[in-house]
MDTraj code that builds the backbone (N, CA, C; nanometers):
import mdtraj as md
import numpy as np

residues = "MET GLU GLU ALA LYS LYS LYS GLU LYS THR GLU ASN GLU ILE LYS LYS GLU TYR LEU LEU GLY PHE GLN LYS ILE SER ARG GLN LEU ALA ARG LEU GLU ASN GLU LEU ALA GLU ILE ARG LEU ASN LYS TYR CYS PRO SER CYS ILE SER ASP GLY MET PRO HIS ALA SER ARG CYS SER ASP LEU SER SER TYR MET ALA LYS VAL ASP GLU LEU GLU LYS LYS ILE LEU LYS LYS LYS TYR ASN ARG LEU GLN LYS GLN GLN GLU ILE ARG ASN ARG ILE GLU LYS MET GLU ASP GLU ASN GLU LYS ASP VAL LEU THR TYR ARG TYR LEU ARG GLY MET LYS TRP GLU GLU ILE ALA ILE LYS MET GLU TYR THR TYR ARG ASN ILE ILE LYS ILE HIS GLY ARG ALA LEU SER ASN PHE THR ILE".split()
xyz = np.array([
    [23.0182, 6.7540, 6.5279],
    [22.9221, 6.7102, 6.6387],
    [22.9530, 6.7846, 6.7750],
    [23.0645, 6.7844, 6.8050],
    [23.1067, 6.8455, 6.9337],
    [23.0552, 6.9976, 6.9460],
    [23.0788, 7.0801, 6.8382],
    [23.0326, 7.2163, 6.8169],
    [22.8869, 7.2334, 6.8372],
    [22.7988, 7.1343, 6.7839],
    [22.6719, 7.1296, 6.7941],
    [22.6178, 7.1190, 6.9258],
    [22.6972, 7.0231, 7.0111],
    [22.6616, 7.0036, 7.1478],
    [22.6882, 7.1377, 7.2357],
    [22.8018, 7.1942, 7.2059],
    [22.8228, 7.3088, 7.2818],
    [22.7344, 7.4236, 7.2430],
    [22.6956, 7.4399, 7.1356],
    [22.6036, 7.5445, 7.0878],
    [22.4667, 7.5230, 7.1580],
    [22.4200, 7.3972, 7.1566],
    [22.2907, 7.3519, 7.2105],
    [22.3087, 7.3876, 7.3564],
    [22.4100, 7.3433, 7.4362],
    [22.4279, 7.3895, 7.5766],
    [22.4212, 7.5265, 7.6118],
    [22.4830, 7.6006, 7.5248],
    [22.4851, 7.7375, 7.5463],
    [22.3556, 7.7955, 7.5156],
    [22.2748, 7.7505, 7.4206],
    [22.1433, 7.7955, 7.3937],
    [22.0513, 7.7545, 7.5086],
    [22.0610, 7.6315, 7.5688],
    [21.9794, 7.5928, 7.6644],
    [22.0068, 7.6711, 7.7969],
    [22.1314, 7.6968, 7.8166],
    [22.1723, 7.7790, 7.9372],
    [22.1051, 7.9134, 7.9381],
    [22.1034, 7.9697, 7.8214],
    [22.0441, 8.1092, 7.7878],
    [21.9029, 8.0996, 7.8195],
    [21.8321, 7.9841, 7.7908],
    [21.6981, 7.9755, 7.8079],
    [21.6729, 7.9451, 7.9654],
    [21.7656, 7.8839, 8.0220],
    [21.7542, 7.8469, 8.1738],
    [21.7570, 7.9889, 8.2555],
    [21.8556, 8.0774, 8.2136],
    [21.8809, 8.2096, 8.2624],
    [21.7473, 8.2977, 8.2571],
    [21.6941, 8.2897, 8.1356],
    [21.5693, 8.3595, 8.1008],
    [21.4653, 8.3271, 8.1895],
    [21.4399, 8.1920, 8.1958],
    [21.3375, 8.1195, 8.2791],
    [21.3489, 8.1499, 8.4280],
    [21.4672, 8.1607, 8.4711],
    [21.5114, 8.1888, 8.6129],
    [21.4802, 8.3269, 8.6447],
    [21.4526, 8.4129, 8.5532],
    [21.4562, 8.5531, 8.5722],
    [21.3410, 8.5899, 8.6672],
    [21.2334, 8.5123, 8.6585],
    [21.1053, 8.5391, 8.7477],
    [21.1485, 8.5041, 8.9008],
    [21.2267, 8.3965, 8.9185],
    [21.2777, 8.3535, 9.0498],
    [21.3752, 8.4639, 9.1062],
    [21.4486, 8.5233, 9.0139],
    [21.5450, 8.6246, 9.0663],
    [21.4911, 8.7442, 9.1042],
    [21.3802, 8.7808, 9.0355],
    [21.3151, 8.9035, 9.0774],
    [21.2250, 8.8728, 9.1979],
    [21.1825, 8.7632, 9.2093],
    [21.1048, 8.7249, 9.3417],
    [21.1994, 8.7271, 9.4586],
    [21.3366, 8.6726, 9.4532],
    [21.4212, 8.6812, 9.5560],
    [21.4624, 8.8335, 9.5908],
    [21.4743, 8.9379, 9.4877],
    [21.5031, 9.0638, 9.5143],
    [21.3837, 9.1274, 9.5862],
    [21.2646, 9.0919, 9.5382],
    [21.1406, 9.1477, 9.6121],
    [21.1491, 9.1061, 9.7531],
    [21.1655, 8.9785, 9.7807],
    [21.1767, 8.9224, 9.9252],
    [21.2701, 8.9911, 10.0072],
    [21.3877, 9.0260, 9.9532],
    [21.5010, 9.0982, 10.0200],
    [21.4456, 9.2416, 10.0598],
    [21.3893, 9.3216, 9.9750],
    [21.3375, 9.4397, 9.9856],
    [21.2288, 9.4354, 10.1010],
    [21.1469, 9.3602, 10.0932],
    [21.0225, 9.3354, 10.1873],
    [21.0877, 9.3103, 10.3285],
    [21.1813, 9.2414, 10.3345],
    [21.2512, 9.1918, 10.4664],
    [21.3215, 9.3208, 10.5167],
    [21.3755, 9.3869, 10.4357],
    [21.4516, 9.5233, 10.4825],
    [21.3407, 9.6169, 10.5345],
    [21.2274, 9.6277, 10.4610],
    [21.1204, 9.7236, 10.5195],
    [21.0727, 9.6677, 10.6542],
    [21.0640, 9.5382, 10.6690],
    [21.0066, 9.4937, 10.7820],
    [21.1038, 9.5116, 10.9131],
    [21.2268, 9.4941, 10.8705],
    [21.3307, 9.5287, 10.9748],
    [21.3344, 9.6746, 11.0198],
    [21.3199, 9.7598, 10.9239],
    [21.3259, 9.8967, 10.9391],
    [21.1962, 9.9316, 11.0441],
    [21.0867, 9.8801, 11.0072],
    [20.9679, 9.9181, 11.0827],
    [20.9899, 9.8534, 11.2207],
    [21.0303, 9.7380, 11.2171],
    [21.0490, 9.6672, 11.3613],
    [21.1372, 9.7498, 11.4466],
    [21.2596, 9.8008, 11.3811],
    [21.3550, 9.8702, 11.4577],
    [21.3016, 10.0156, 11.5087],
    [21.1917, 10.0592, 11.4349],
    [21.1314, 10.2017, 11.4843],
    [21.0542, 10.1737, 11.5863],
    [20.9822, 10.0626, 11.5930],
    [20.8785, 10.0370, 11.6993],
    [20.9601, 9.9844, 11.8194],
    [21.0675, 9.8958, 11.7928],
    [21.1270, 9.8290, 11.9126],
    [21.2665, 9.8685, 11.9011],
    [21.3020, 10.0051, 11.9189],
    [21.4573, 10.0248, 11.9079],
    [21.5334, 9.9605, 12.0178],
    [21.6480, 9.9383, 11.9891],
    [21.7292, 9.8875, 12.0961],
    [21.7804, 9.9917, 12.1831],
    [21.7925, 9.9468, 12.3130],
    [21.8202, 10.0404, 12.4164],
    [21.9634, 10.0610, 12.4469],
    [22.0158, 10.1405, 12.3432],
    [22.1696, 10.1570, 12.3507],
    [22.1853, 10.3137, 12.3930],
    [22.2361, 10.3291, 12.5076],
    [22.2574, 10.4787, 12.5591],
    [22.3909, 10.4955, 12.5467],
    [22.4440, 10.5790, 12.4512],
    [22.5767, 10.6103, 12.4246],
    [22.6224, 10.7417, 12.4917],
    [22.5289, 10.8048, 12.5639],
    [22.5653, 10.9381, 12.6207],
    [22.5787, 11.0398, 12.5381],
    [22.5665, 11.0236, 12.4109],
    [22.5784, 11.1424, 12.3161],
    [22.4583, 11.2183, 12.2784],
    [22.4694, 11.3316, 12.2630],
    [22.3352, 11.4063, 12.2359],
    [22.2982, 11.3685, 12.0864],
    [22.1762, 11.3823, 12.0792],
    [22.1187, 11.3277, 11.9362],
    [22.0049, 11.4350, 11.9053],
    [21.9826, 11.4514, 11.7748],
    [21.8999, 11.5439, 11.7159],
    [21.7547, 11.5146, 11.7579],
    [21.6715, 11.6071, 11.7192],
    [21.5153, 11.5759, 11.7822],
    [21.4612, 11.4484, 11.7183],
    [21.3595, 11.4132, 11.7831],
    [21.2814, 11.2870, 11.7354],
    [21.2175, 11.3299, 11.6040],
    [21.1876, 11.4545, 11.5716],
    [21.1194, 11.5108, 11.4487],
    [21.2144, 11.4779, 11.3355],
    [21.3342, 11.4945, 11.3225],
    [21.4202, 11.4694, 11.2004],
    [21.4468, 11.3233, 11.2002],
    [21.4457, 11.2479, 11.3104],
    [21.4674, 11.1061, 11.3080],
    [21.3391, 11.0339, 11.2377],
    [21.2234, 11.0949, 11.2803],
    [21.1064, 11.0411, 11.2112],
    [21.0894, 11.0732, 11.0572],
    [21.1324, 11.2084, 11.0319],
    [21.1334, 11.2373, 10.8909],
    [21.2362, 11.1437, 10.8071],
    [21.3497, 11.1154, 10.8566],
    [21.4484, 11.0139, 10.7756],
    [21.3948, 10.8723, 10.7753],
    [21.3316, 10.8428, 10.8846],
    [21.2567, 10.7078, 10.8843],
    [21.1511, 10.6909, 10.7756],
    [21.0733, 10.8076, 10.7703],
    [20.9614, 10.8043, 10.6890],
    [21.0133, 10.8012, 10.5270],
    [21.1191, 10.8749, 10.5163],
    [21.1627, 10.8905, 10.3553],
    [21.2208, 10.7566, 10.3396],
    [21.2885, 10.6921, 10.4284],
    [21.3468, 10.5529, 10.3944],
    [21.2419, 10.4631, 10.3706],
    [21.1362, 10.4526, 10.4517],
    [21.0171, 10.3768, 10.4367],
    [20.9433, 10.3988, 10.3002],
    [20.9331, 10.5135, 10.2586],
    [20.8720, 10.5534, 10.1462],
    [20.9531, 10.5139, 10.0177],
    [21.0914, 10.5406, 10.0237],
    [21.1791, 10.4871, 9.9183],
    [21.1703, 10.3422, 9.9079],
    [21.1696, 10.2760, 10.0070],
    [21.1566, 10.1179, 10.0043],
    [21.0181, 10.0752, 9.9474],
    [20.9125, 10.1515, 10.0070],
    [20.7760, 10.0994, 9.9345],
    [20.7801, 10.1226, 9.7899],
    [20.8380, 10.2392, 9.7377],
    [20.8362, 10.2590, 9.5949],
    [20.9058, 10.1543, 9.5250],
    [21.0286, 10.1172, 9.5636],
    [21.1095, 10.0108, 9.5209],
    [21.0321, 9.8731, 9.5195],
    [20.9732, 9.8496, 9.6162],
    [20.8887, 9.7298, 9.6349],
    [20.7673, 9.7193, 9.5289],
    [20.7097, 9.8308, 9.5204],
    [20.5930, 9.8348, 9.4268],
    [20.6442, 9.8312, 9.2836],
    [20.7677, 9.8762, 9.2492],
    [20.8268, 9.8667, 9.1104],
    [20.8680, 9.7281, 9.0924],
    [20.9173, 9.6623, 9.1799],
    [20.9789, 9.5305, 9.1694],
    [20.8449, 9.4286, 9.1614],
    [20.7428, 9.4413, 9.2322],
    [20.6343, 9.3816, 9.2255],
    [20.5688, 9.3798, 9.0633],
    [20.5695, 9.5011, 9.0134],
    [20.5318, 9.5137, 8.8768],
    [20.6167, 9.4519, 8.7818],
    [20.7591, 9.4555, 8.8039],
    [20.8437, 9.3972, 8.7214],
    [20.8188, 9.2352, 8.7368],
    [20.8085, 9.1920, 8.8508],
    [20.7959, 9.0418, 8.8761],
    [20.6604, 8.9963, 8.8061],
    [20.5548, 9.0655, 8.8081],
    [20.4267, 9.0398, 8.7216],
    [20.4354, 9.0477, 8.5958],
    [20.5063, 9.1398, 8.5315],
    [20.5426, 9.1326, 8.3948],
    [20.6152, 9.0234, 8.3376],
    [20.7317, 8.9795, 8.4175],
    [20.8151, 8.8664, 8.3988],
    [20.7306, 8.7345, 8.4009],
    [20.6557, 8.7281, 8.4921],
    [20.5670, 8.6078, 8.5053],
    [20.4795, 8.5909, 8.3948],
    [20.4132, 8.6938, 8.3626],
    [20.3333, 8.6877, 8.2361],
    [20.3968, 8.6501, 8.1109],
    [20.5146, 8.7137, 8.0916],
    [20.5911, 8.6892, 7.9644],
    [20.6217, 8.5540, 7.9622],
    [20.6892, 8.5030, 8.0715],
    [20.7485, 8.3453, 8.0737],
    [20.6070, 8.2678, 8.0553],
    [20.5096, 8.3057, 8.1194],
    [20.3789, 8.2053, 8.0997],
    [20.3342, 8.2073, 7.9722],
    [20.3312, 8.3187, 7.9098],
    [20.2739, 8.3240, 7.7552],
    [20.3771, 8.2492, 7.6780],
    [20.5182, 8.2379, 7.6919],
    [20.5885, 8.1829, 7.6080],
    [20.5761, 8.0248, 7.6275],
    [20.5601, 7.9845, 7.7645],
    [20.5377, 7.8321, 7.7852],
    [20.4196, 7.8011, 7.7293],
    [20.3190, 7.8709, 7.7367],
    [20.1796, 7.8219, 7.6868],
    [20.1696, 7.8157, 7.5318],
    [20.2837, 7.8682, 7.4584],
    [20.2793, 7.8520, 7.3177],
    [20.3382, 7.7153, 7.2813],
    [20.3935, 7.6411, 7.3700],
    [20.4480, 7.5174, 7.3531],
    [20.3353, 7.4281, 7.3365],
    [20.3834, 7.3060, 7.2513],
    [20.2763, 7.2061, 7.2235],
    [20.2526, 7.1106, 7.3230],
    [20.3568, 7.0444, 7.3836],
    [20.3547, 6.9329, 7.4777],
    [20.2989, 6.9883, 7.6094],
    [20.2134, 6.9253, 7.6668],
    [20.1460, 6.9608, 7.7992],
    [20.2497, 6.9230, 7.9179],
    [20.3153, 6.7991, 7.9055],
    [20.4035, 6.7775, 8.0076],
    [20.5289, 6.8725, 7.9909],
    [20.5759, 6.9128, 7.8960],
    [20.6710, 7.0156, 7.8939],
    [20.6373, 7.1333, 7.9425],
    [20.5132, 7.1943, 7.9197],
    [20.4655, 7.3087, 7.9762],
    [20.4530, 7.2866, 8.1309],
    [20.4055, 7.1814, 8.1773],
    [20.3875, 7.1525, 8.3269],
    [20.5213, 7.1713, 8.3934],
    [20.6288, 7.0979, 8.3444],
    [20.7636, 7.0805, 8.4060],
    [20.8131, 7.2164, 8.4188],
    [20.8092, 7.3080, 8.2832],
    [20.8653, 7.4391, 8.2907],
    [20.7916, 7.5298, 8.3898],
    [20.6629, 7.5188, 8.3904],
    [20.5835, 7.6053, 8.4926],
    [20.6134, 7.5576, 8.6332],
    [20.6178, 7.4375, 8.6687],
    [20.6391, 7.4001, 8.8095],
    [20.7771, 7.4468, 8.8464],
    [20.8682, 7.4273, 8.7666],
    [21.0079, 7.4520, 8.7941],
    [21.0510, 7.5939, 8.7928],
    [21.0084, 7.6750, 8.6896],
    [21.0454, 7.8212, 8.6869],
    [20.9560, 7.9237, 8.7466],
    [20.8225, 7.8885, 8.7436],
    [20.7246, 7.9729, 8.7946],
    [20.6853, 7.9508, 8.9390],
    [20.6813, 7.8168, 8.9731],
    [20.6446, 7.7775, 9.1123],
    [20.7729, 7.7533, 9.1943],
    [20.8849, 7.7362, 9.1307],
    [20.9955, 7.7160, 9.2117],
    [21.0187, 7.5873, 9.2705],
    [20.9340, 7.4810, 9.2259],
    [20.9489, 7.3474, 9.2633],
    [21.0725, 7.2820, 9.2365],
    [21.1048, 7.1742, 9.3270],
    [21.2336, 7.0977, 9.3292],
    [21.1979, 6.9792, 9.2285],
    [21.2826, 6.9175, 9.1720],
    [21.2625, 6.8268, 9.0639],
    [21.1943, 6.6947, 9.1254],
    [21.2240, 6.6579, 9.2511],
    [21.1499, 6.5525, 9.3232],
    [21.0013, 6.5833, 9.3231],
    [20.9758, 6.7149, 9.3682],
    [20.8405, 6.7505, 9.3849],
    [20.7660, 6.7623, 9.2557],
    [20.8372, 6.7931, 9.1550],
    [20.7647, 6.7812, 9.0194],
    [20.7322, 6.6348, 8.9767],
    [20.8329, 6.5448, 9.0142],
    [20.8048, 6.4068, 8.9829],
    [20.6961, 6.3457, 9.0562],
    [20.6770, 6.3924, 9.1796],
    [20.5595, 6.3326, 9.2586],
    [20.4426, 6.3986, 9.2047],
    [20.4340, 6.5289, 9.1860],
    [20.3159, 6.5773, 9.1369],
    [20.2657, 6.5211, 9.0009],
    [20.3599, 6.5005, 8.9149],
    [20.3376, 6.4519, 8.7728],
    [20.3164, 6.3087, 8.7684],
    [20.3582, 6.2552, 8.8872],
    [20.3620, 6.0835, 8.8853],
    [20.4607, 6.0223, 8.7782],
    [20.5667, 6.0923, 8.7678],
    [20.6927, 6.0345, 8.6729],
    [20.8055, 6.0127, 8.7656],
    [20.9100, 5.9314, 8.7164],
    [21.0281, 5.9272, 8.7940],
    [21.1083, 6.0470, 8.7716],
    [21.2050, 6.0796, 8.8633],
    [21.2913, 6.1869, 8.8560],
    [21.3764, 6.1908, 8.7281],
    [21.4099, 6.0565, 8.6932],
    [21.4872, 6.0697, 8.5493],
    [21.3981, 6.1115, 8.4367],
    [21.2657, 6.0681, 8.4314],
    [21.1742, 6.1183, 8.3234],
    [21.1618, 6.2596, 8.3229],
    [21.1415, 6.3298, 8.4505],
    [21.1177, 6.4671, 8.4711],
    [21.2479, 6.5458, 8.4107],
    [21.3585, 6.4892, 8.4223],
    [21.4874, 6.5545, 8.3762],
    [21.4764, 6.5396, 8.2262],
    [21.4362, 6.4251, 8.1651],
    [21.4338, 6.4033, 8.0196],
    [21.3146, 6.5032, 7.9639],
    [21.2118, 6.5084, 8.0265],
    [21.1126, 6.6005, 7.9859],
    [21.1584, 6.7494, 7.9792],
    [21.2281, 6.7893, 8.0848],
    [21.2705, 6.9148, 8.0970],
    [21.3799, 6.9428, 7.9961],
    [21.4662, 6.8441, 7.9451],
    [21.5661, 6.8796, 7.8391],
    [21.4882, 6.9065, 7.7105],
    [21.3854, 6.8160, 7.6787],
    [21.3094, 6.8335, 7.5602],
    [21.2302, 6.9638, 7.5581],
    [21.1865, 6.9988, 7.6846],
    [21.1167, 7.1233, 7.6865],
    [21.2177, 7.2462, 7.6627],
    [21.3287, 7.2341, 7.7189],
    [21.4260, 7.3499, 7.6816],
    [21.4513, 7.3695, 7.5430],
    [21.4630, 7.2418, 7.4715],
    [21.4982, 7.2386, 7.3180],
    [21.3777, 7.2965, 7.2442],
    [21.2598, 7.2805, 7.2911],
    [21.1410, 7.3422, 7.2247],
    [21.0918, 7.4856, 7.2772],
    [21.1445, 7.5241, 7.3636],
    [21.1070, 7.6534, 7.4303],
    [21.1842, 7.7712, 7.3401],
    [21.0991, 7.8546, 7.3103],
    [21.1594, 7.9906, 7.2312],
    [21.1633, 8.0979, 7.3118],
    [21.2634, 8.1929, 7.3090],
    [21.2808, 8.3010, 7.3768],
    [21.2226, 8.4160, 7.2656],
])
top = md.Topology()
chain = top.add_chain()
for i, resn in enumerate(residues, 1):
    res = top.add_residue(resn, chain, resSeq=i)
    for name in ("N", "CA", "C"):
        top.add_atom(name, md.element.get_by_symbol(name[0]), res)
traj = md.Trajectory(xyz[None], top)
């Protein structure tokens, strides 16, 4: 009996990690977009630090800036594509499930990133019922 519980927990943990993959990619994308915004902001509003040292021409500064921006834009585009693929993959697997409440809980939690309390309010269930539905949903979810 104990081994069955351990196996189920491990299986559910694997399912949670899979479902959280979309949010993980979304956070990575947000970090890249923030980095790009900071680089652009620093280019237009550089800090006025006069160190008295001679510096290369503005042309080489601009080319290295453009190369960095281009590299980040490519990473962002690739990450957006990966996120869209992951979202569609997870959504398709959720839609294969039979119970609508289970589908809703998994969608709200893992694709929309809602908190348990928000899901309970949206679905008009208690927090405890949402947790129970989530447990059943994980058991019925297939990777």
